[in-house]
Backbone atoms as SQL, in Angstrom:
CREATE TABLE atoms (id INTEGER PRIMARY KEY, chain TEXT, resi INTEGER, resn TEXT, atom TEXT, x REAL, y REAL, z REAL);
INSERT INTO atoms VALUES
  (1, 'A', 1, 'MET', 'N', -2.165, 19.289, -18.651),
  (2, 'A', 1, 'MET', 'CA', -2.453, 19.459, -17.251),
  (3, 'A', 1, 'MET', 'C', -1.195, 19.998, -16.569),
  (4, 'A', 2, 'SER', 'N', -1.314, 21.055, -15.820),
  (5, 'A', 2, 'SER', 'CA', -0.153, 21.662, -15.182),
  (6, 'A', 2, 'SER', 'C', 0.106, 21.019, -13.823),
  (7, 'A', 3, 'GLN', 'N', 1.374, 21.041, -13.451),
  (8, 'A', 3, 'GLN', 'CA', 1.786, 20.508, -12.162),
  (9, 'A', 3, 'GLN', 'C', 1.758, 21.627, -11.124),
  (10, 'A', 4, 'ARG', 'N', 1.514, 21.271, -9.906),
  (11, 'A', 4, 'ARG', 'CA', 1.625, 22.215, -8.790),
  (12, 'A', 4, 'ARG', 'C', 2.877, 21.857, -8.018),
  (13, 'A', 5, 'THR', 'N', 3.428, 22.822, -7.349),
  (14, 'A', 5, 'THR', 'CA', 4.580, 22.576, -6.492),
  (15, 'A', 5, 'THR', 'C', 4.105, 22.546, -5.054),
  (16, 'A', 6, 'LEU', 'N', 4.486, 21.503, -4.359),
  (17, 'A', 6, 'LEU', 'CA', 4.087, 21.325, -2.977),
  (18, 'A', 6, 'LEU', 'C', 5.347, 21.316, -2.112),
  (19, 'A', 7, 'ASP', 'N', 5.303, 22.017, -0.999),
  (20, 'A', 7, 'ASP', 'CA', 6.407, 22.016, -0.048),
  (21, 'A', 7, 'ASP', 'C', 6.176, 20.910, 0.968),
  (22, 'A', 8, 'ILE', 'N', 7.159, 20.015, 1.087),
  (23, 'A', 8, 'ILE', 'CA', 7.077, 18.962, 2.098),
  (24, 'A', 8, 'ILE', 'C', 8.325, 19.039, 2.976),
  (25, 'A', 9, 'ARG', 'N', 8.212, 18.483, 4.161),
  (26, 'A', 9, 'ARG', 'CA', 9.326, 18.516, 5.114),
  (27, 'A', 9, 'ARG', 'C', 9.646, 17.091, 5.529),
  (28, 'A', 10, 'LEU', 'N', 10.916, 16.715, 5.326),
  (29, 'A', 10, 'LEU', 'CA', 11.394, 15.392, 5.701),
  (30, 'A', 10, 'LEU', 'C', 12.662, 15.543, 6.527),
  (31, 'A', 11, 'MET', 'N', 12.685, 14.984, 7.695),
  (32, 'A', 11, 'MET', 'CA', 13.840, 15.051, 8.596),
  (33, 'A', 11, 'MET', 'C', 14.407, 16.473, 8.681),
  (34, 'A', 12, 'ASP', 'N', 13.552, 17.392, 8.990),
  (35, 'A', 12, 'ASP', 'CA', 13.945, 18.786, 9.210),
  (36, 'A', 12, 'ASP', 'C', 14.490, 19.478, 7.963),
  (37, 'A', 13, 'ARG', 'N', 14.222, 18.928, 6.800),
  (38, 'A', 13, 'ARG', 'CA', 14.627, 19.560, 5.546),
  (39, 'A', 13, 'ARG', 'C', 13.386, 19.806, 4.702),
  (40, 'A', 14, 'ASN', 'N', 13.373, 20.929, 4.013),
  (41, 'A', 14, 'ASN', 'CA', 12.260, 21.266, 3.138),
  (42, 'A', 14, 'ASN', 'C', 12.569, 20.868, 1.705),
  (43, 'A', 15, 'TYR', 'N', 11.547, 20.359, 1.025),
  (44, 'A', 15, 'TYR', 'CA', 11.671, 19.961, -0.377),
  (45, 'A', 15, 'TYR', 'C', 10.485, 20.515, -1.146),
  (46, 'A', 16, 'LYS', 'N', 10.742, 20.934, -2.373),
  (47, 'A', 16, 'LYS', 'CA', 9.674, 21.321, -3.283),
  (48, 'A', 16, 'LYS', 'C', 9.465, 20.158, -4.241),
  (49, 'A', 17, 'VAL', 'N', 8.211, 19.689, -4.326),
  (50, 'A', 17, 'VAL', 'CA', 7.900, 18.511, -5.120),
  (51, 'A', 17, 'VAL', 'C', 6.765, 18.850, -6.079),
  (52, 'A', 18, 'ASN', 'N', 6.932, 18.456, -7.351),
  (53, 'A', 18, 'ASN', 'CA', 5.849, 18.635, -8.320),
  (54, 'A', 18, 'ASN', 'C', 4.739, 17.645, -8.015),
  (55, 'A', 19, 'CYS', 'N', 3.515, 18.110, -8.197),
  (56, 'A', 19, 'CYS', 'CA', 2.356, 17.297, -7.841),
  (57, 'A', 19, 'CYS', 'C', 1.227, 17.583, -8.820),
  (58, 'A', 20, 'PRO', 'N', 0.583, 16.537, -9.360),
  (59, 'A', 20, 'PRO', 'CA', -0.574, 16.759, -10.226),
  (60, 'A', 20, 'PRO', 'C', -1.704, 17.414, -9.441),
  (61, 'A', 21, 'PRO', 'N', -2.477, 18.270, -10.088),
  (62, 'A', 21, 'PRO', 'CA', -3.625, 18.893, -9.406),
  (63, 'A', 21, 'PRO', 'C', -4.563, 17.824, -8.832),
  (64, 'A', 22, 'GLY', 'N', -5.027, 18.072, -7.644),
  (65, 'A', 22, 'GLY', 'CA', -5.948, 17.145, -6.997),
  (66, 'A', 22, 'GLY', 'C', -5.264, 16.061, -6.185),
  (67, 'A', 23, 'GLN', 'N', -3.945, 15.972, -6.259),
  (68, 'A', 23, 'GLN', 'CA', -3.212, 14.931, -5.539),
  (69, 'A', 23, 'GLN', 'C', -2.430, 15.471, -4.346),
  (70, 'A', 24, 'GLU', 'N', -2.670, 16.732, -4.022),
  (71, 'A', 24, 'GLU', 'CA', -1.904, 17.377, -2.956),
  (72, 'A', 24, 'GLU', 'C', -2.067, 16.674, -1.608),
  (73, 'A', 25, 'VAL', 'N', -3.283, 16.336, -1.262),
  (74, 'A', 25, 'VAL', 'CA', -3.533, 15.695, 0.035),
  (75, 'A', 25, 'VAL', 'C', -2.850, 14.328, 0.088),
  (76, 'A', 26, 'ALA', 'N', -2.971, 13.557, -0.981),
  (77, 'A', 26, 'ALA', 'CA', -2.352, 12.233, -1.020),
  (78, 'A', 26, 'ALA', 'C', -0.832, 12.338, -0.925),
  (79, 'A', 27, 'LEU', 'N', -0.251, 13.297, -1.618),
  (80, 'A', 27, 'LEU', 'CA', 1.196, 13.478, -1.554),
  (81, 'A', 27, 'LEU', 'C', 1.625, 13.902, -0.157),
  (82, 'A', 28, 'GLN', 'N', 0.878, 14.800, 0.453),
  (83, 'A', 28, 'GLN', 'CA', 1.229, 15.237, 1.811),
  (84, 'A', 28, 'GLN', 'C', 1.115, 14.081, 2.795),
  (85, 'A', 29, 'GLN', 'N', 0.101, 13.241, 2.630),
  (86, 'A', 29, 'GLN', 'CA', -0.040, 12.076, 3.511),
  (87, 'A', 29, 'GLN', 'C', 1.128, 11.110, 3.321),
  (88, 'A', 30, 'ALA', 'N', 1.538, 10.908, 2.077),
  (89, 'A', 30, 'ALA', 'CA', 2.691, 10.044, 1.802),
  (90, 'A', 30, 'ALA', 'C', 3.955, 10.632, 2.422),
  (91, 'A', 31, 'ALA', 'N', 4.132, 11.935, 2.287),
  (92, 'A', 31, 'ALA', 'CA', 5.306, 12.598, 2.868),
  (93, 'A', 31, 'ALA', 'C', 5.283, 12.480, 4.390),
  (94, 'A', 32, 'ASP', 'N', 4.123, 12.631, 4.985),
  (95, 'A', 32, 'ASP', 'CA', 4.006, 12.505, 6.439),
  (96, 'A', 32, 'ASP', 'C', 4.357, 11.086, 6.892),
  (97, 'A', 33, 'ARG', 'N', 3.879, 10.098, 6.145),
  (98, 'A', 33, 'ARG', 'CA', 4.176, 8.707, 6.489),
  (99, 'A', 33, 'ARG', 'C', 5.673, 8.443, 6.357),
  (100, 'A', 34, 'LEU', 'N', 6.264, 8.946, 5.281),
  (101, 'A', 34, 'LEU', 'CA', 7.702, 8.773, 5.082),
  (102, 'A', 34, 'LEU', 'C', 8.479, 9.463, 6.191),
  (103, 'A', 35, 'ASN', 'N', 8.091, 10.666, 6.536),
  (104, 'A', 35, 'ASN', 'CA', 8.799, 11.385, 7.584),
  (105, 'A', 35, 'ASN', 'C', 8.706, 10.652, 8.922),
  (106, 'A', 36, 'THR', 'N', 7.552, 10.089, 9.218),
  (107, 'A', 36, 'THR', 'CA', 7.400, 9.300, 10.444),
  (108, 'A', 36, 'THR', 'C', 8.362, 8.118, 10.439),
  (109, 'A', 37, 'LYS', 'N', 8.445, 7.433, 9.295),
  (110, 'A', 37, 'LYS', 'CA', 9.344, 6.291, 9.173),
  (111, 'A', 37, 'LYS', 'C', 10.795, 6.743, 9.322),
  (112, 'A', 38, 'LEU', 'N', 11.158, 7.851, 8.679),
  (113, 'A', 38, 'LEU', 'CA', 12.524, 8.376, 8.774),
  (114, 'A', 38, 'LEU', 'C', 12.878, 8.728, 10.216),
  (115, 'A', 39, 'GLU', 'N', 11.974, 9.416, 10.882),
  (116, 'A', 39, 'GLU', 'CA', 12.229, 9.826, 12.273),
  (117, 'A', 39, 'GLU', 'C', 12.310, 8.619, 13.200),
  (118, 'A', 40, 'THR', 'N', 11.488, 7.613, 12.951),
  (119, 'A', 40, 'THR', 'CA', 11.525, 6.387, 13.753),
  (120, 'A', 40, 'THR', 'C', 12.872, 5.699, 13.601),
  (121, 'A', 41, 'ILE', 'N', 13.327, 5.577, 12.368),
  (122, 'A', 41, 'ILE', 'CA', 14.617, 4.924, 12.123),
  (123, 'A', 41, 'ILE', 'C', 15.749, 5.743, 12.733),
  (124, 'A', 42, 'ARG', 'N', 15.695, 7.041, 12.573),
  (125, 'A', 42, 'ARG', 'CA', 16.729, 7.904, 13.149),
  (126, 'A', 42, 'ARG', 'C', 16.762, 7.745, 14.676),
  (127, 'A', 43, 'GLY', 'N', 15.602, 7.642, 15.296),
  (128, 'A', 43, 'GLY', 'CA', 15.534, 7.510, 16.746),
  (129, 'A', 43, 'GLY', 'C', 15.921, 6.134, 17.263),
  (130, 'A', 44, 'MET', 'N', 15.703, 5.087, 16.452),
  (131, 'A', 44, 'MET', 'CA', 15.945, 3.720, 16.915),
  (132, 'A', 44, 'MET', 'C', 17.326, 3.195, 16.546),
  (133, 'A', 45, 'THR', 'N', 18.034, 3.886, 15.686),
  (134, 'A', 45, 'THR', 'CA', 19.348, 3.419, 15.252),
  (135, 'A', 45, 'THR', 'C', 20.400, 4.455, 15.590),
  (136, 'A', 46, 'LYS', 'N', 21.618, 4.106, 15.354),
  (137, 'A', 46, 'LYS', 'CA', 22.712, 5.047, 15.554),
  (138, 'A', 46, 'LYS', 'C', 23.036, 5.766, 14.251),
  (139, 'A', 47, 'LEU', 'N', 22.206, 5.575, 13.239),
  (140, 'A', 47, 'LEU', 'CA', 22.452, 6.223, 11.959),
  (141, 'A', 47, 'LEU', 'C', 22.216, 7.723, 12.073),
  (142, 'A', 48, 'SER', 'N', 23.104, 8.479, 11.475),
  (143, 'A', 48, 'SER', 'CA', 22.927, 9.933, 11.459),
  (144, 'A', 48, 'SER', 'C', 22.990, 10.485, 10.045),
  (145, 'A', 49, 'ASN', 'N', 23.509, 9.699, 9.123),
  (146, 'A', 49, 'ASN', 'CA', 23.596, 10.115, 7.729),
  (147, 'A', 49, 'ASN', 'C', 22.201, 10.054, 7.106),
  (148, 'A', 50, 'PRO', 'N', 21.683, 11.189, 6.628),
  (149, 'A', 50, 'PRO', 'CA', 20.328, 11.197, 6.055),
  (150, 'A', 50, 'PRO', 'C', 20.150, 10.202, 4.908),
  (151, 'A', 51, 'GLU', 'N', 21.199, 9.996, 4.131),
  (152, 'A', 51, 'GLU', 'CA', 21.100, 9.046, 3.016),
  (153, 'A', 51, 'GLU', 'C', 20.918, 7.618, 3.531),
  (154, 'A', 52, 'GLN', 'N', 21.650, 7.241, 4.557),
  (155, 'A', 52, 'GLN', 'CA', 21.509, 5.905, 5.134),
  (156, 'A', 52, 'GLN', 'C', 20.127, 5.720, 5.757),
  (157, 'A', 53, 'ILE', 'N', 19.658, 6.740, 6.430),
  (158, 'A', 53, 'ILE', 'CA', 18.324, 6.681, 7.026),
  (159, 'A', 53, 'ILE', 'C', 17.267, 6.537, 5.935),
  (160, 'A', 54, 'ALA', 'N', 17.434, 7.282, 4.844),
  (161, 'A', 54, 'ALA', 'CA', 16.479, 7.209, 3.740),
  (162, 'A', 54, 'ALA', 'C', 16.469, 5.814, 3.107),
  (163, 'A', 55, 'VAL', 'N', 17.645, 5.220, 2.945),
  (164, 'A', 55, 'VAL', 'CA', 17.719, 3.872, 2.369),
  (165, 'A', 55, 'VAL', 'C', 17.030, 2.868, 3.293),
  (166, 'A', 56, 'MET', 'N', 17.281, 2.967, 4.586),
  (167, 'A', 56, 'MET', 'CA', 16.637, 2.057, 5.529),
  (168, 'A', 56, 'MET', 'C', 15.117, 2.236, 5.518),
  (169, 'A', 57, 'ALA', 'N', 14.667, 3.472, 5.453),
  (170, 'A', 57, 'ALA', 'CA', 13.222, 3.734, 5.397),
  (171, 'A', 57, 'ALA', 'C', 12.627, 3.151, 4.121),
  (172, 'A', 58, 'ALA', 'N', 13.318, 3.332, 3.009),
  (173, 'A', 58, 'ALA', 'CA', 12.827, 2.785, 1.734),
  (174, 'A', 58, 'ALA', 'C', 12.737, 1.270, 1.804),
  (175, 'A', 59, 'LEU', 'N', 13.753, 0.635, 2.353),
  (176, 'A', 59, 'LEU', 'CA', 13.724, -0.827, 2.490),
  (177, 'A', 59, 'LEU', 'C', 12.584, -1.280, 3.387),
  (178, 'A', 60, 'ASN', 'N', 12.395, -0.597, 4.501),
  (179, 'A', 60, 'ASN', 'CA', 11.295, -0.948, 5.408),
  (180, 'A', 60, 'ASN', 'C', 9.941, -0.779, 4.741),
  (181, 'A', 61, 'LEU', 'N', 9.737, 0.329, 4.052),
  (182, 'A', 61, 'LEU', 'CA', 8.453, 0.570, 3.383),
  (183, 'A', 61, 'LEU', 'C', 8.212, -0.442, 2.268),
  (184, 'A', 62, 'CYS', 'N', 9.266, -0.786, 1.519),
  (185, 'A', 62, 'CYS', 'CA', 9.113, -1.795, 0.463),
  (186, 'A', 62, 'CYS', 'C', 8.768, -3.152, 1.053),
  (187, 'A', 63, 'HIS', 'N', 9.393, -3.482, 2.174),
  (188, 'A', 63, 'HIS', 'CA', 9.084, -4.749, 2.837),
  (189, 'A', 63, 'HIS', 'C', 7.626, -4.775, 3.311),
  (190, 'A', 64, 'GLU', 'N', 7.179, -3.687, 3.937),
  (191, 'A', 64, 'GLU', 'CA', 5.790, -3.603, 4.384),
  (192, 'A', 64, 'GLU', 'C', 4.832, -3.737, 3.206),
  (193, 'A', 65, 'PHE', 'N', 5.156, -3.076, 2.102),
  (194, 'A', 65, 'PHE', 'CA', 4.307, -3.156, 0.916),
  (195, 'A', 65, 'PHE', 'C', 4.254, -4.589, 0.386),
  (196, 'A', 66, 'ALA', 'N', 5.409, -5.258, 0.335),
  (197, 'A', 66, 'ALA', 'CA', 5.453, -6.643, -0.157),
  (198, 'A', 66, 'ALA', 'C', 4.617, -7.560, 0.727),
  (199, 'A', 67, 'GLN', 'N', 4.685, -7.352, 2.045),
  (200, 'A', 67, 'GLN', 'CA', 3.888, -8.158, 2.971),
  (201, 'A', 67, 'GLN', 'C', 2.393, -7.933, 2.746),
  (202, 'A', 68, 'GLN', 'N', 2.007, -6.675, 2.592),
  (203, 'A', 68, 'GLN', 'CA', 0.597, -6.364, 2.354),
  (204, 'A', 68, 'GLN', 'C', 0.125, -6.931, 1.017),
  (205, 'A', 69, 'GLU', 'N', 0.989, -6.858, 0.014),
  (206, 'A', 69, 'GLU', 'CA', 0.645, -7.403, -1.299),
  (207, 'A', 69, 'GLU', 'C', 0.448, -8.919, -1.215),
  (208, 'A', 70, 'LYS', 'N', 1.308, -9.591, -0.468),
  (209, 'A', 70, 'LYS', 'CA', 1.190, -11.034, -0.277),
  (210, 'A', 70, 'LYS', 'C', -0.116, -11.380, 0.435),
  (211, 'A', 71, 'GLN', 'N', -0.451, -10.621, 1.474),
  (212, 'A', 71, 'GLN', 'CA', -1.705, -10.846, 2.190),
  (213, 'A', 71, 'GLN', 'C', -2.908, -10.611, 1.277),
  (214, 'A', 72, 'GLN', 'N', -2.826, -9.577, 0.447),
  (215, 'A', 72, 'GLN', 'CA', -3.915, -9.272, -0.490),
  (216, 'A', 72, 'GLN', 'C', -4.088, -10.410, -1.492),
  (217, 'A', 73, 'GLN', 'N', -2.986, -10.939, -1.995),
  (218, 'A', 73, 'GLN', 'CA', -3.062, -12.059, -2.931),
  (219, 'A', 73, 'GLN', 'C', -3.694, -13.280, -2.275),
  (220, 'A', 74, 'GLN', 'N', -3.381, -13.521, -1.010),
  (221, 'A', 74, 'GLN', 'CA', -3.974, -14.651, -0.291),
  (222, 'A', 74, 'GLN', 'C', -5.474, -14.439, -0.101),
  (223, 'A', 75, 'ARG', 'N', -5.866, -13.207, 0.231),
  (224, 'A', 75, 'ARG', 'CA', -7.309, -12.922, 0.374),
  (225, 'A', 75, 'ARG', 'C', -8.042, -13.135, -0.946),
  (226, 'A', 76, 'ILE', 'N', -7.424, -12.714, -2.040),
  (227, 'A', 76, 'ILE', 'CA', -8.040, -12.905, -3.353),
  (228, 'A', 76, 'ILE', 'C', -8.185, -14.391, -3.653),
  (229, 'A', 77, 'ALA', 'N', -7.133, -15.171, -3.384),
  (230, 'A', 77, 'ALA', 'CA', -7.190, -16.616, -3.619),
  (231, 'A', 77, 'ALA', 'C', -8.286, -17.258, -2.773),
  (232, 'A', 78, 'ASP', 'N', -8.397, -16.845, -1.512),
  (233, 'A', 78, 'ASP', 'CA', -9.449, -17.377, -0.637),
  (234, 'A', 78, 'ASP', 'C', -10.837, -17.046, -1.171),
  (235, 'A', 79, 'LEU', 'N', -11.032, -15.809, -1.631),
  (236, 'A', 79, 'LEU', 'CA', -12.330, -15.407, -2.183),
  (237, 'A', 79, 'LEU', 'C', -12.652, -16.172, -3.465),
  (238, 'A', 80, 'GLU', 'N', -11.650, -16.364, -4.311),
  (239, 'A', 80, 'GLU', 'CA', -11.872, -17.118, -5.547),
  (240, 'A', 80, 'GLU', 'C', -12.287, -18.552, -5.236),
  (241, 'A', 81, 'GLU', 'N', -11.664, -19.148, -4.217),
  (242, 'A', 81, 'GLU', 'CA', -12.022, -20.503, -3.810),
  (243, 'A', 81, 'GLU', 'C', -13.461, -20.548, -3.293),
  (244, 'A', 82, 'LYS', 'N', -13.855, -19.568, -2.507),
  (245, 'A', 82, 'LYS', 'CA', -15.226, -19.512, -1.991),
  (246, 'A', 82, 'LYS', 'C', -16.225, -19.300, -3.120),
  (247, 'A', 83, 'LEU', 'N', -15.865, -18.469, -4.091),
  (248, 'A', 83, 'LEU', 'CA', -16.753, -18.248, -5.237),
  (249, 'A', 83, 'LEU', 'C', -16.932, -19.526, -6.046),
  (250, 'A', 84, 'GLN', 'N', -15.873, -20.281, -6.234),
  (251, 'A', 84, 'GLN', 'CA', -15.974, -21.542, -6.968),
  (252, 'A', 84, 'GLN', 'C', -16.867, -22.527, -6.233),
  (253, 'A', 85, 'LEU', 'N', -16.728, -22.572, -4.919),
  (254, 'A', 85, 'LEU', 'CA', -17.574, -23.456, -4.113),
  (255, 'A', 85, 'LEU', 'C', -19.031, -23.026, -4.197),
  (256, 'A', 86, 'LEU', 'N', -19.267, -21.718, -4.127),
  (257, 'A', 86, 'LEU', 'CA', -20.630, -21.198, -4.238),
  (258, 'A', 86, 'LEU', 'C', -21.219, -21.512, -5.607),
  (259, 'A', 87, 'GLN', 'N', -20.410, -21.324, -6.653),
  (260, 'A', 87, 'GLN', 'CA', -20.893, -21.619, -8.008),
  (261, 'A', 87, 'GLN', 'C', -21.238, -23.094, -8.162),
  (262, 'A', 88, 'ALA', 'N', -20.389, -23.970, -7.629),
  (263, 'A', 88, 'ALA', 'CA', -20.658, -25.403, -7.705),
  (264, 'A', 88, 'ALA', 'C', -21.927, -25.756, -6.936),
  (265, 'A', 89, 'THR', 'N', -22.124, -25.132, -5.776),
  (266, 'A', 89, 'THR', 'CA', -23.323, -25.376, -4.972),
  (267, 'A', 89, 'THR', 'C', -24.572, -24.922, -5.715),
  (268, 'A', 90, 'LEU', 'N', -24.505, -23.735, -6.334),
  (269, 'A', 90, 'LEU', 'CA', -25.644, -23.236, -7.104),
  (270, 'A', 90, 'LEU', 'C', -25.942, -24.125, -8.305),
  (271, 'A', 91, 'GLU', 'N', -24.914, -24.554, -8.998),
  (272, 'A', 91, 'GLU', 'CA', -25.124, -25.434, -10.153),
  (273, 'A', 91, 'GLU', 'C', -25.762, -26.754, -9.731),
  (274, 'A', 92, 'GLN', 'N', -25.325, -27.274, -8.589),
  (275, 'A', 92, 'GLN', 'CA', -25.908, -28.517, -8.096),
  (276, 'A', 92, 'GLN', 'C', -27.369, -28.309, -7.708),
  (277, 'A', 93, 'ALA', 'N', -27.677, -27.181, -7.065),
  (278, 'A', 93, 'ALA', 'CA', -29.051, -26.889, -6.681),
  (279, 'A', 93, 'ALA', 'C', -29.938, -26.732, -7.906),
  (280, 'A', 94, 'MET', 'N', -29.412, -26.103, -8.940),
  (281, 'A', 94, 'MET', 'CA', -30.187, -25.921, -10.180),
  (282, 'A', 94, 'MET', 'C', -30.388, -27.266, -10.862),
  (283, 'A', 95, 'ALA', 'N', -29.384, -28.118, -10.829),
  (284, 'A', 95, 'ALA', 'CA', -29.500, -29.455, -11.450),
  (285, 'A', 95, 'ALA', 'C', -30.540, -30.279, -10.708),
  (286, 'A', 96, 'ASP', 'N', -30.594, -30.130, -9.391),
  (287, 'A', 96, 'ASP', 'CA', -31.562, -30.879, -8.597),
  (288, 'A', 96, 'ASP', 'C', -33.008, -30.412, -8.870),
  (289, 'A', 97, 'GLN', 'N', -33.190, -29.212, -9.355),
  (290, 'A', 97, 'GLN', 'CA', -34.506, -28.656, -9.621),
  (291, 'A', 97, 'GLN', 'C', -35.013, -28.969, -11.015),
  (292, 'A', 98, 'ARG', 'N', -34.188, -29.563, -11.864),
  (293, 'A', 98, 'ARG', 'CA', -34.607, -29.869, -13.232),
  (294, 'A', 98, 'ARG', 'C', -35.689, -30.949, -13.221),
  (295, 'A', 99, 'PRO', 'N', -36.644, -30.839, -14.171),
  (296, 'A', 99, 'PRO', 'CA', -37.689, -31.868, -14.251),
  (297, 'A', 99, 'PRO', 'C', -37.079, -33.241, -14.556),
  (298, 'A', 100, 'GLY', 'N', -37.713, -34.246, -14.031),
  (299, 'A', 100, 'GLY', 'CA', -37.278, -35.614, -14.282),
  (300, 'A', 100, 'GLY', 'C', -36.358, -36.132, -13.196),
  (301, 'A', 101, 'ARG', 'N', -36.203, -35.392, -12.177),
  (302, 'A', 101, 'ARG', 'CA', -35.327, -35.832, -11.082),
  (303, 'A', 101, 'ARG', 'C', -36.167, -36.235, -9.896);
C-alpha cells in the first residue's frame, strides 16, 4: 500500500506528512485540532519558542486523552455492573418460573 503526502500547516509553518490512503481527512482533522491547541497556547502564554509551545500542546492533549480514557473506563465499569444486575434479575425471574415453585 503506498503512502500519500499531505501538506499540513501548524503555527504558520508548512509540513509534508506521509499518510495512508483513505486517512487524509482524519489526518487533516488531527492537524487542525493540534494547530488550534498550539495557537491557543501561544496566545495564552508568553511562550514564543515553537518547541516549547509544541511540548505544552502535547502535554495538554495527553492529559485530555487520559481524562477521557478514565471517564470511558468508568462508563464501562458502570455498564458491566448494570449488566450483572440485569443478568441476576433475569436468572431470578427464570428460577421463579420453574415448575414446582
